C-alpha positions as CSV (number, residue, x, y, z in Angstrom):
1,M,-28.3,8.5,-36.5
2,L,-25.6,8.2,-34.1
3,K,-26.7,8.4,-30.5
4,P,-25.2,11.9,-28.8
5,H,-22.1,11.2,-26.5
6,L,-19.7,13.2,-24.4
7,S,-16.0,13.1,-24.8
8,I,-14.3,12.2,-21.6
9,A,-10.6,12.4,-21.5
10,L,-8.7,10.4,-18.9
11,S,-5.3,11.8,-18.3
12,F,-3.1,9.3,-16.3
13,P,-1.1,6.3,-17.3
14,S,-2.4,2.9,-18.0
15,G,-0.5,-0.1,-17.2
16,V,0.0,1.1,-13.4
17,L,-2.0,-1.4,-11.2
18,H,-3.6,1.0,-8.6
19,L,-4.5,3.5,-11.4
20,E,-6.3,0.4,-13.5
21,R,-8.0,0.0,-10.3
22,L,-8.9,3.7,-10.1
23,A,-10.1,3.3,-13.8
24,K,-12.1,0.4,-13.1
25,G,-14.2,2.5,-10.6
26,I,-14.6,5.1,-13.2
27,R,-16.0,2.6,-15.8
28,R,-18.2,1.3,-12.9
29,Y,-19.6,4.5,-12.7
30,A,-20.1,5.4,-16.2
31,K,-21.2,2.1,-17.3
32,D,-24.6,3.4,-18.5
33,L,-24.0,6.9,-19.5
34,P,-23.1,8.1,-23.1
35,W,-19.3,8.7,-22.3
36,Q,-16.9,7.9,-24.8
37,W,-13.2,7.9,-23.8
38,V,-10.3,9.9,-25.1
39,T,-7.2,8.5,-24.5
40,S,-3.7,7.9,-26.3
41,P,-4.1,4.1,-27.3
42,E,-0.5,3.4,-28.3
43,K,1.3,5.6,-25.6
44,H,-1.2,4.5,-22.7
45,F,-1.1,7.7,-21.3
46,L,-2.8,10.8,-22.5
47,N,-0.5,13.6,-21.5
48,I,-2.1,16.8,-20.2
49,S,-0.3,18.8,-22.7
50,H,-1.7,17.3,-25.6
51,L,-5.6,18.5,-24.4
52,K,-4.4,22.1,-25.2
53,N,-7.5,23.7,-27.2
54,W,-9.1,20.4,-27.0
55,K,-13.0,20.5,-27.4
56,G,-14.5,18.0,-25.2
57,D,-17.0,17.7,-22.3
58,G,-14.7,16.6,-19.3
59,V,-11.3,15.3,-18.0
60,I,-10.2,13.3,-15.3
61,A,-6.3,13.8,-14.8
62,M,-3.6,13.6,-12.4
63,I,-2.6,17.5,-12.3
64,N,0.9,16.9,-11.2
65,N,2.4,20.6,-11.9
66,I,1.4,24.2,-12.5
67,E,1.9,23.5,-16.4
68,D,-0.9,21.0,-16.4
69,Q,-3.1,23.4,-14.5
70,K,-2.9,26.2,-16.9
71,V,-3.8,23.8,-19.8
72,L,-6.7,22.4,-18.1
73,E,-7.8,26.2,-17.1
74,Q,-8.3,26.9,-20.4
75,L,-10.5,24.4,-21.5
76,D,-14.4,24.8,-21.5
77,C,-15.3,21.8,-20.0
78,A,-15.6,20.0,-16.5
79,V,-12.2,18.8,-14.9
80,V,-11.7,16.5,-11.5
81,N,-8.2,16.1,-10.1
82,I,-7.0,12.8,-9.1
83,S,-3.5,13.6,-8.0
84,G,-2.3,14.6,-4.6
85,A,1.3,16.2,-6.0
86,M,0.1,20.0,-5.6
87,E,-1.8,21.0,-2.2
88,V,-4.1,23.3,-4.0
89,T,-5.4,23.6,-7.8
90,P,-8.9,25.3,-8.8
91,F,-10.5,22.0,-9.7
92,S,-12.6,19.3,-7.4
93,R,-10.4,16.7,-6.4
94,V,-10.8,13.1,-5.2
95,T,-8.1,11.5,-3.7
96,V,-7.0,8.8,-1.3
97,D,-6.6,9.7,2.6
98,Y,-2.9,10.4,2.6
99,A,-2.4,11.3,6.2
100,D,-4.6,8.2,7.2
101,A,-2.5,6.1,5.1
102,G,0.5,7.1,6.9
103,Q,-1.2,6.5,10.3
104,M,-2.2,3.0,9.4
105,A,1.5,2.4,8.4
106,A,2.4,3.7,12.0
107,E,-0.4,1.7,13.9
108,F,1.0,-1.4,12.1
109,L,4.7,-1.1,12.8
110,C,4.1,0.0,16.1
111,R,2.5,-3.5,16.8
112,K,6.0,-4.9,15.6
113,G,7.7,-3.5,18.5
114,F,10.2,-0.9,16.8
115,K,11.5,1.8,18.8
116,N,13.1,3.5,15.8
117,Y,11.3,4.8,12.8
118,G,12.0,6.5,9.5
119,F,10.4,8.1,6.3
120,Y,11.6,8.2,3.0
121,G,9.8,10.7,1.0
122,L,9.8,13.3,-1.7
123,S,10.5,16.9,-1.3
124,D,8.3,18.7,-3.6
125,L,4.8,16.4,-3.6
126,W,2.2,17.2,-1.2
127,Y,0.9,13.9,-0.7
128,S,4.5,12.6,0.6
129,H,4.5,15.7,3.2
130,E,0.8,14.1,4.1
131,V,1.8,10.5,4.5
132,H,4.7,11.8,6.7
133,R,2.3,14.0,8.8
134,G,0.1,10.9,9.6
135,F,2.7,8.9,10.1
136,E,4.7,11.1,12.6
137,Q,1.5,12.2,14.3
138,E,0.4,8.7,15.4
139,L,4.1,7.7,16.3
140,K,4.4,10.7,18.5
141,K,1.3,9.5,20.7
142,S,3.9,6.7,22.0
143,G,6.5,8.9,22.3
144,F,8.5,7.9,18.9
145,K,10.5,10.4,16.7
146,V,10.7,10.0,12.9
147,E,14.1,10.3,11.2
148,R,13.1,11.9,7.6
149,H,14.9,11.7,4.3
150,L,13.8,13.7,1.5
151,T,14.3,13.8,-2.0
152,P,13.4,15.4,-5.1
153,S,10.5,13.4,-7.3
154,S,11.0,12.0,-10.9
155,I,8.4,14.7,-11.7
156,Q,11.4,17.0,-11.5
157,V,14.5,15.0,-11.8
158,D,14.2,11.9,-13.9
159,P,15.8,9.2,-13.2
160,P,17.0,9.7,-9.4
161,R,20.4,11.0,-9.5
162,D,23.9,9.6,-8.4
163,T,24.3,12.2,-5.7
164,D,20.7,11.6,-4.4
165,L,21.3,7.7,-4.0
166,A,24.5,8.5,-2.5
167,S,22.7,10.8,0.1
168,L,20.3,8.0,0.7
169,D,22.6,5.3,1.1
170,Q,24.8,7.4,3.7
171,W,21.2,8.1,5.7
172,L,20.5,4.1,5.8
173,L,24.1,3.5,7.2
174,N,23.7,6.0,10.0
175,L,20.1,5.3,11.2
176,P,19.8,3.7,14.5
177,K,18.8,-0.1,14.1
178,P,16.3,-2.0,13.9
179,I,14.1,0.3,12.5
180,A,11.0,0.7,10.5
181,I,10.9,3.0,7.3
182,L,8.0,4.1,5.5
183,A,8.5,4.9,1.9
184,A,6.0,7.5,0.4
185,H,5.1,4.9,-2.6
186,D,5.9,1.7,-3.7
187,P,8.5,2.6,-6.2
188,R,10.4,4.5,-3.7
189,G,10.2,1.4,-1.4
190,A,11.6,-0.6,-4.2
191,I,14.5,2.0,-4.3
192,L,14.9,1.5,-0.7
193,L,15.2,-2.3,-0.8
194,Q,17.7,-2.1,-3.8
195,R,20.1,0.1,-1.9
196,L,19.7,-1.9,1.5
197,Q,20.7,-5.0,-0.6
198,L,23.7,-3.2,-1.9
199,L,24.7,-2.0,1.6
200,Q,24.4,-5.3,2.7
201,I,21.9,-4.3,5.3
202,E,19.3,-7.2,6.3
203,V,15.9,-6.6,5.5
204,P,13.6,-6.8,7.5
205,K,15.9,-7.8,10.5
206,Q,17.8,-4.7,10.5
207,I,15.7,-2.4,8.5
208,A,12.0,-3.1,7.6
209,V,10.3,-1.4,4.7
210,M,6.7,-0.5,3.9
211,S,5.1,1.7,1.4
212,I,2.0,3.1,0.0
213,N,-0.3,2.0,-3.2
214,N,0.2,-2.0,-3.1
215,D,1.1,-2.0,-6.8
216,S,1.2,-5.8,-6.8
217,Q,4.0,-5.9,-9.8
218,T,6.3,-3.6,-7.9
219,C,5.8,-5.2,-4.5
220,E,5.9,-8.7,-5.8
221,F,9.1,-8.3,-7.7
222,A,10.7,-6.3,-5.3
223,S,13.3,-8.2,-2.8
224,P,12.3,-8.9,-0.4
225,S,8.8,-8.6,-1.6
226,L,7.4,-5.1,-0.3
227,S,4.8,-4.8,2.5
228,S,2.4,-1.7,1.6
229,I,-0.6,0.1,2.3
230,Q,-4.0,-1.0,-0.2
231,R,-5.5,2.3,-1.4
232,N,-9.1,2.1,-2.3
233,E,-8.5,3.3,-5.8
234,E,-11.8,1.7,-7.5
235,K,-13.9,4.1,-4.9
236,V,-11.7,7.1,-5.8
237,G,-12.6,6.2,-9.6
238,F,-16.0,5.8,-8.8
239,L,-16.5,9.1,-6.9
240,A,-14.4,11.0,-9.4
241,A,-16.6,10.2,-12.5
242,K,-19.8,11.2,-10.2
243,V,-18.2,14.4,-9.3
244,L,-17.3,15.0,-13.1
245,D,-20.9,13.8,-14.0
246,Q,-22.6,16.4,-11.6
247,C,-20.2,19.2,-12.7
248,I,-21.3,18.4,-16.5
249,N,-25.0,18.7,-15.3
250,G,-24.5,22.1,-14.1
251,D,-23.3,21.6,-10.2
252,T,-19.9,23.7,-10.4
253,T,-19.5,23.5,-6.5
254,K,-15.9,22.7,-5.8
255,V,-15.3,19.5,-3.7
256,N,-12.5,17.9,-1.8
257,M,-13.2,14.3,-1.1
258,V,-10.4,12.1,0.5
259,I,-10.9,8.4,0.9
260,P,-9.6,6.0,3.3
261,P,-7.2,3.4,2.6
262,L,-8.3,-0.2,2.9
263,A,-5.6,-2.3,4.4
264,V,-2.0,-3.2,5.3
265,I,-1.1,-5.9,2.8
266,E,2.0,-7.5,4.6
267,R,5.0,-9.1,2.5
268,D,8.3,-10.1,3.3
269,S,10.0,-6.8,4.1
270,T,8.3,-6.4,7.5
271,R,7.7,-10.1,8.4
272,T,10.0,-9.4,11.7
273,L,9.3,-8.4,15.4
274,A,11.8,-6.0,17.0
275,L,12.8,-7.7,20.1
276,E,16.0,-7.4,21.9
277,N,15.8,-10.7,23.4
278,V,17.8,-13.1,20.8
279,H,16.2,-16.0,22.0
280,L,12.9,-15.0,21.1
281,Q,13.8,-13.7,17.7
282,K,15.4,-17.1,16.9
283,A,12.0,-18.4,18.0
284,I,10.2,-15.9,15.6
285,E,12.1,-16.7,12.9
286,Y,12.0,-20.4,13.3
287,M,8.3,-20.1,13.3
288,Q,8.5,-18.2,10.1
289,T,10.6,-21.0,8.3
290,Q,7.8,-23.5,9.4
291,I,4.7,-22.3,8.1
292,Y,4.2,-25.5,5.8
293,K,4.3,-27.6,9.3
294,D,2.2,-27.8,12.6
295,L,4.8,-26.9,15.2
296,S,4.2,-27.5,18.7
297,V,5.3,-25.0,21.5
298,D,7.9,-27.9,22.7
299,Q,9.4,-28.0,19.3
300,I,10.0,-24.5,19.2
301,A,11.7,-24.3,22.7
302,Q,13.7,-27.2,22.0
303,Y,14.9,-25.6,19.0
304,I,15.9,-22.3,20.8
305,G,17.3,-24.4,23.7
306,K,15.0,-23.0,26.3
307,S,12.2,-24.7,28.2
308,R,8.7,-24.5,27.1
309,R,7.6,-22.4,30.4
310,W,10.6,-19.7,29.8
311,L,9.2,-19.4,26.2
312,E,5.5,-18.8,27.3
313,L,6.6,-16.1,30.0
314,S,9.1,-14.3,27.8
315,M,6.8,-14.2,24.8
316,K,4.0,-13.3,26.9
317,E,5.9,-10.3,28.4
318,A,7.4,-9.0,25.2
319,L,4.5,-9.5,22.7
320,Q,1.4,-10.1,25.0
321,A,0.7,-13.2,23.2
322,S,1.5,-16.8,23.6
323,P,4.0,-18.8,21.4
324,K,0.8,-20.6,19.8
325,Q,-1.1,-17.2,19.1
326,I,2.2,-15.7,17.5
327,Y,2.8,-19.0,15.3
328,S,-1.0,-18.7,14.4
329,K,-0.5,-15.2,13.3
330,I,2.3,-15.9,11.2
331,K,0.8,-18.9,9.5
332,T,-2.4,-17.0,9.0
333,E,-0.5,-14.2,7.2
334,S,1.2,-16.8,5.0
335,V,-2.4,-18.2,4.0
336,L,-3.9,-15.1,3.2
337,D,-0.8,-14.4,1.0
338,S,-1.5,-17.8,-0.9
339,L,-5.3,-16.6,-1.0
340,R,-4.2,-13.6,-2.5
341,R,-2.0,-15.2,-5.2
342,D,-4.8,-17.6,-6.0
343,P,-8.1,-16.8,-4.6
344,H,-9.7,-19.8,-6.5
345,I,-7.7,-22.2,-4.8
346,K,-9.6,-25.2,-3.2
347,I,-9.9,-24.9,0.7
348,H,-8.8,-28.5,1.3
349,A,-5.9,-28.0,-0.8
350,L,-5.0,-24.7,1.1
351,A,-5.2,-26.7,4.5
352,K,-2.7,-29.5,2.9
353,E,-0.2,-26.7,1.7
354,F,0.2,-25.4,5.1
355,G,0.1,-28.5,7.1
356,I,-3.4,-28.1,8.8
357,R,-5.0,-31.1,9.8
358,N,-8.4,-30.0,8.1
359,T,-10.7,-27.2,6.6
360,Q,-12.5,-26.9,10.0
361,V,-9.1,-26.4,11.7
362,L,-8.2,-23.8,8.9
363,N,-11.3,-21.9,9.3
364,R,-11.3,-21.7,13.1
365,M,-7.4,-20.4,12.7
366,L,-8.6,-17.4,10.3
367,V,-11.7,-16.5,12.3
368,S,-9.6,-16.4,15.3
369,Q,-7.3,-14.0,13.7
370,T,-9.2,-12.0,11.3
371,G,-12.6,-12.5,12.5
372,Q,-13.7,-13.8,9.3
373,G,-13.5,-17.6,7.9
374,V,-11.8,-18.9,5.0
375,A,-14.8,-19.0,2.9
376,V,-15.6,-15.3,3.5
377,W,-11.9,-14.2,2.6
378,K,-12.0,-16.3,-0.8
379,R,-15.3,-14.4,-1.8
380,K,-13.6,-11.2,-1.1
381,L,-10.6,-11.9,-3.1
382,E,-12.3,-13.8,-5.8
383,D,-14.6,-10.4,-6.3
384,R,-12.0,-7.8,-5.0
385,G,-13.3,-4.3,-5.7
386,V,-16.9,-5.1,-6.1
387,D,-18.2,-3.9,-2.6
388,F,-16.3,-0.7,-2.0
389,V,-18.6,2.2,-1.7
């Protein structure tokens, strides 16, 4: 006799990396439950419209519009929403804290020394407005304003229209520079980088760009590579499955959980400091090109044609850090990038790659910059996503 099971529909795209992390969280929660998954194996996306009149036990879905909502309201089963497209739906919801993600981006970009900020968002999606709200509120604390450009989402208009892109181009050309722009999510960040390339606007020197989701495929294939906020999607998935399980077992209390993002993952699109002094800017750019060597402060000073004392005093005044500290920070960011690409790399090979004398020096540098040694970082990245609840 077949064991009794529950049919659970997963109505969100597979193959999108941050949603794959979400699916991993769902599977982790449900590993000992008698749940069988209902998906669309060939299309890789079970559209909510295909669930009309479905006789199942539960749905975890991205509810992006009122039509989706109406289909799910007709079902006689538990539903949990994992989308922030609509401000309100009648179902329980578990999502990332979008406003917190915007705040995290603002804090990060403020430390870069920018005085001008922009937001590229979506006019018809609630989560975009939440990201903007968190971003703007944090920047207001320091007296900064945010230039905003909104466009219809591809949920309504697919692909972006030529008129929308022309409007975006004009906005980018008219912005004060240097400026840091936050995009509502990674694909929009990638569009920004494409338009800036066409407009021959330097990234990140004139416009730094970052976004949200950290879909590594989108971010790494962008040119330059795209900095992004890492969402805690695995925890979102785990808790969405938990809420669904509780609902299936009789707890019909509507819940709305928001999960804080994890961290900024910096790539080339923000690797800059907004410095008015051209000599300091030249020093930073030189450090960024010499991450595989072991530069001395004297070598940096010689390269920019200034004395060591001038460099140390000027950098301390502008960045509240010494040249050695700044160089160590730049090198640490690149070391962590290398570890993310290959967390199984041998520690001595990593030290050699970056021109660091030995593994002890490498470890001290990471502890000084991040509070954690190289072995801890390796374990975290090798076992990514395990300890999230």
